[in-house]
C-alpha positions in Angstrom: 50.8 115.7 185.6 49.4 114.3 181.9 51.6 112.0 180.3 53.5 113.2 177.1 53.7 111.1 174.2 56.1 110.3 172.0 55.4 112.9 169.6 55.8 115.4 172.3 59.3 113.9 173.7 60.3 114.1 170.1 59.3 117.7 169.7 60.8 118.8 173.2 64.2 117.3 171.6 63.9 119.3 168.4 63.5 122.2 170.1 66.1 122.2 172.6 68.3 121.6 169.3 67.1 124.5 167.8 67.7 126.7 170.9 71.3 124.8 171.0 72.1 126.1 167.5 70.3 129.6 168.3 73.2 130.1 171.4 75.8 128.8 169.2 74.8 131.1 166.6 74.5 134.3 169.0 78.1 133.2 170.3 79.2 132.9 166.4 77.8 136.6 165.8 79.6 137.9 168.9 82.8 136.5 167.8 82.4 137.7 164.9 81.6 141.2 165.9 84.8 141.2 168.0 86.8 140.1 165.1 85.3 143.1 163.2 86.3 145.3 165.5 89.9 144.2 165.5 90.1 144.2 161.7 88.5 147.9 161.8 91.1 148.9 164.4 93.8 147.4 162.4 93.0 148.8 159.4 92.3 152.3 161.1 96.2 151.9 162.5 97.2 150.7 158.8 96.1 153.9 157.0 97.6 156.0 159.8 100.4 154.4 159.4 100.2 154.8 155.5 99.1 158.5 156.1 102.3 159.0 157.9 104.8 157.1 155.5 103.2 159.4 153.0 103.8 162.6 155.0 107.5 161.4 155.5 107.9 160.5 151.5 106.8 164.1 150.6 109.1 165.6 153.3 112.2 163.9 151.9 110.9 164.6 148.2 110.6 168.1 149.0 114.0 168.3 150.7 115.4 166.7 148.1 113.7 168.8 145.3 115.2 171.8 147.6 118.9 170.7 147.7 118.6 169.8 144.2 117.3 173.3 143.3 119.9 174.9 145.6 122.6 172.9 143.7 121.4 174.1 140.5 121.3 177.6 141.8 124.8 177.5 142.8 126.2 175.8 139.1 124.2 178.5 137.3 126.1 181.3 139.5 129.1 179.5 138.9 128.8 179.3 135.0 127.9 182.9 135.1 130.6 184.1 137.2 133.0 182.1 134.6 131.3 183.5 131.7 131.9 186.9 133.1 135.3 186.2 133.7 135.8 184.9 129.9 134.1 187.6 128.9 136.2 190.4 130.7 139.3 188.4 129.8 138.0 188.3 126.3 137.9 191.7 126.2 141.1 192.4 127.7 143.0 189.9 124.8 141.0 192.3 122.4 143.3 195.0 122.9 146.3 193.1 122.1 147.8 192.7 118.7 146.9 189.3 116.6 150.5 188.7 116.4 151.1 189.1 120.0 148.6 186.8 121.2 150.8 183.6 121.2 153.5 185.1 123.4 152.6 183.9 127.1 154.2 186.9 128.3 152.5 189.5 126.9 148.9 187.7 127.7 150.1 187.5 131.5 151.0 191.5 131.7 147.5 192.1 129.7 145.8 190.1 132.4 147.6 191.1 135.5 147.1 194.9 134.3 143.2 194.2 134.3 142.6 191.8 137.0 145.6 191.3 139.4 147.4 188.6 140.5 144.3 186.6 141.6 143.3 186.3 137.9 147.0 185.0 136.9 146.3 182.5 139.8 143.5 180.9 137.6 145.9 181.1 134.1 148.7 179.5 135.6 146.9 176.6 136.6 145.0 176.3 133.9 148.5 176.4 131.9 149.6 173.5 134.3 146.7 171.3 133.7 147.1 171.6 129.8 150.8 171.6 129.4 152.6 168.4 127.7 156.3 167.7 126.6 157.0 169.5 123.2 159.3 167.9 120.8 162.6 167.8 121.1 162.2 168.9 125.1 164.0 167.1 127.4 163.0 166.0 130.8 164.9 168.0 133.0 163.6 171.1 130.6 159.9 170.0 131.6 160.6 169.4 134.9 162.0 173.0 135.3 158.7 174.3 133.5 156.1 172.7 135.6 158.3 173.9 138.8 157.8 177.3 138.0 154.5 177.4 137.1 153.8 175.3 140.3 155.5 178.3 142.4 153.3 180.7 140.4 150.1 178.8 140.5 150.0 177.5 143.9 152.3 179.9 145.8 150.1 179.9 148.8 149.9 176.3 149.3 152.2 174.3 151.7 155.7 172.9 150.4 154.7 169.2 150.4 151.2 169.7 148.7 153.2 171.8 146.0 155.6 169.0 145.5 152.9 166.3 145.3 150.7 168.0 142.7 154.1 169.0 141.0 154.8 165.1 140.5 151.1 164.5 139.2 151.2 167.5 136.6 154.9 166.2 135.5 153.9 163.0 134.9 150.6 163.7 132.8 152.9 166.3 130.7 155.2 163.3 129.7 155.2 162.8 126.1 156.3 159.2 125.7 153.2 156.8 126.8 155.7 153.7 128.2 157.9 156.6 130.2 154.4 158.1 131.4 153.3 154.9 132.6 156.0 153.3 134.2 156.9 156.8 136.2 153.2 157.1 137.1 153.3 153.4 138.9 156.2 154.5 141.0 153.9 156.9 142.7 156.6 159.1 143.8 155.8 161.9 146.2 158.0 165.0 144.8 158.8 166.2 141.4 162.5 165.5 141.6 161.8 162.0 142.6 159.7 161.5 139.1 162.0 163.4 137.2 165.2 161.1 138.6 162.8 158.0 137.9 161.8 159.0 134.3 165.3 159.6 133.2 166.5 156.5 134.3 163.8 154.4 133.0 164.5 156.2 129.2 168.0 155.9 129.8 167.6 152.0 130.5 165.2 151.5 127.4 168.0 153.5 125.1 170.4 150.6 126.4 168.0 147.9 126.0 167.3 148.9 122.5 171.0 149.4 121.4 171.6 146.0 122.9 169.2 144.2 121.1 170.4 146.1 117.7 173.8 145.0 118.3 172.8 141.3 119.4 170.5 141.6 116.1 173.6 142.9 114.2 175.5 139.8 115.5 173.0 137.4 114.3 172.5 138.2 111.0 176.3 138.4 110.6 176.3 134.5 112.1 173.2 133.7 110.0 174.6 135.2 106.7 178.0 133.1 107.2 176.0 129.8 108.1 174.3 130.5 104.7 177.4 131.1 102.6 178.8 127.6 104.3 175.8 125.9 103.3 175.8 127.5 99.8 179.7 126.5 99.3 179.4 123.1 100.5 176.2 122.3 98.2 177.8 123.7 95.0 180.9 121.9 95.5 178.9 118.5 95.7 176.9 119.5 92.6 180.1 120.3 90.8 181.3 116.3 92.1 178.2 115.1 90.9 178.6 117.3 87.5 182.3 115.6 86.8 181.4 112.2 87.5 178.6 112.1 85.5 180.6 113.9 82.3 183.3 111.4 83.2 180.7 107.8 83.3 180.0 109.5 80.0 183.3 109.5 78.2 184.1 106.1 79.3 181.2 104.7 78.1 180.6 103.1 74.4 178.7 105.3 72.1 177.6 102.6 69.6 176.3 99.5 69.9 179.6 96.5 69.4 177.1 94.7 67.0 177.0 97.6 64.6 178.3 96.0 61.0 180.5 98.3 58.6 179.4 98.2 54.7 182.7 98.8 53.3 184.6 95.8 55.0 181.3 94.1 56.3 183.4 93.8 60.0 181.3 94.7 63.2 182.2 97.3 66.0 182.4 100.5 63.7 180.5 101.9 60.9 181.7 102.8 57.0 182.9 106.6 57.7 185.3 105.1 60.6 186.4 102.6 58.6 190.1 101.9 58.9 190.0 99.9 55.4 189.0 103.2 53.9 191.5 105.3 55.4 194.4 102.9 54.4 193.0 102.9 50.5 193.3 106.4 50.9 197.0 106.7 52.1 198.3 104.4 49.5 
C-alpha cells in the first residue's frame, strides 16, 4: 500500500470535518422539520380555538340581541296598552262637565261605569302614590284616608302586606320633612305604629319649642335686669364724679392772690371788688 503524504492526510481530516458538519446540518434540519410540524399543529389548534370562540361570541351576541328585542317588544306593547287605556279614560272624562272633573267621586263613578272595578284599582293605587298631607290636615285624618285607599287599591292582598304598604304610603305623604324622616327611620311595619310614632314626635317637638321659648324669655328678662342694674351703677358713679368736680371748683380760688387793686393798691382783689370804693359809696 503506497504511503500517504502529509498533504493527503490533511485533506482526509478536512473531509472528515466536512462530513461531520454535513451530518450535523442534516440533524439540525430534521429538528427544524419536527419543530415546524409541531408549530403548524399548534397554529391549527389555535385557529380552531379562535373559530370556536368566535362562534360562541356570535351565539351570545345573537341571544342577547334576541333578548333585548323581546324586552323592547314587551315594553312597546305595554306602552301601547297604557296609551289605549289613557285614550279610553280620556274619552270617558270628556263626557264629564268641566266643573265636575275635580270631584273624585264623579270621576270614580265614570271610570267604574266604563271599565269596572279593575280600572278603579289602578286609579286608587295612583292616588295612593301621589297622596300628600294637605295644609291643615291632621296626621289622624291623613292615616284614615290612606287606610281607605289601601282597602280599595289592594283589597286582594294579604293583611300583613296591606299594613306594610299603608305604613310606607303614610310616611311618604307626611308634609313635615323632619316628622317624615324621623318616622321613616323607625321602619314601622303597620300604619298604626307609624301614626302613633309620628304623633308622639310632633307632640315632643311642640313641647320642646315651647320650653325653649319660655327659657328664652326668662333669659331675656334676666339679661334686661342685669343691664338696668349696670346702667344705674354707672349713672350713680357718674353723678358722684360730677358733684365732686363741681364741689372742687367752688373751693378753688378763681383769681391769682397776687393781683393788685388799682384803687387802693392792695393785693388780693381787683378794682371793681375793692372794699374802699364800697365804703365811700355807703358814706
